[in-house]
C-alpha positions in Angstrom: -183.3 -17.7 129.1 -181.9 -21.1 129.6 -179.2 -22.4 131.8 -176.0 -20.4 131.9 -172.7 -20.9 133.6 -173.6 -18.2 136.2 -177.0 -19.7 136.8 -175.5 -23.1 137.4 -173.0 -21.6 139.9 -175.8 -19.6 141.6 -178.1 -22.6 141.9 -175.4 -25.0 143.2 -175.2 -27.3 140.2 -172.1 -28.9 138.9 -171.2 -30.5 135.6 -169.2 -33.5 134.7 -167.9 -34.5 131.3 -167.2 -38.0 130.0 -165.3 -39.2 127.0 -167.4 -41.5 124.8 -164.4 -43.2 123.1 -164.5 -46.9 124.1 -160.7 -47.0 124.5 -160.8 -44.0 126.9 -164.1 -43.4 128.9 -162.3 -40.7 131.0 -164.5 -38.7 133.3 -163.9 -35.4 135.1 -165.7 -32.5 136.7 -165.9 -29.2 134.9 -164.7 -26.3 137.0 -167.5 -23.8 136.5 -165.3 -20.9 137.7 -162.8 -21.7 135.0 -165.6 -22.1 132.4 -167.0 -18.7 133.5 -163.6 -17.1 133.1 -163.1 -18.6 129.6 -166.6 -18.3 128.1 -168.3 -15.7 130.2 -171.1 -16.0 132.8 -173.9 -15.8 130.3 -172.6 -18.7 128.1 -175.2 -21.5 127.8 -174.5 -24.8 129.5 -176.9 -26.7 127.3 -175.1 -29.6 125.6 -175.4 -28.3 122.0 -173.8 -25.0 123.0 -171.1 -26.4 125.4 -170.0 -29.8 124.1 -168.4 -28.5 120.9 -166.1 -26.4 123.1 -164.9 -29.4 125.1 -162.1 -31.9 124.6 -161.1 -35.0 126.6 -158.1 -34.2 128.8 -156.9 -37.8 128.6 -157.1 -38.6 124.9 -157.9 -35.3 123.3 -161.1 -36.6 121.7 -164.1 -34.4 120.9 -166.8 -37.0 121.5 -167.7 -35.8 125.0 -171.0 -36.0 126.9 -172.2 -33.9 129.8 -173.5 -35.1 133.2 -175.5 -32.8 135.3 -175.1 -33.0 139.1 -177.9 -31.2 140.9 -177.3 -29.6 144.3 -177.8 -31.7 147.4 -181.4 -31.4 148.6 -181.6 -30.6 152.3 -185.0 -32.2 152.8 -183.7 -35.6 152.0 -182.2 -37.6 154.9 -178.5 -38.4 154.9 -177.5 -41.9 153.9 -177.8 -44.2 156.9 -180.1 -41.8 158.8 -183.8 -42.7 159.1 -186.4 -40.2 157.8 -187.7 -38.2 160.8 -191.2 -38.3 159.3 -191.5 -42.0 159.5 
């Protein structure tokens, strides 16, 4: 099974969507809770399955791309803090 809305929520990922129209280029985060309520928890979050269901909030265009935001990794030092291991 691939990535689903529920799996993304459970794993701490988030999704962004960006309009590809040169006169727009609007970007926004996708609320995975709202997506889950609309499409169901088992709906695929893979681009071919999700992009056709999206529309730009600014211009209404359907030429939208997805951007995956992985969860913050706790082993990486915070910006501005040196790595404790050297």
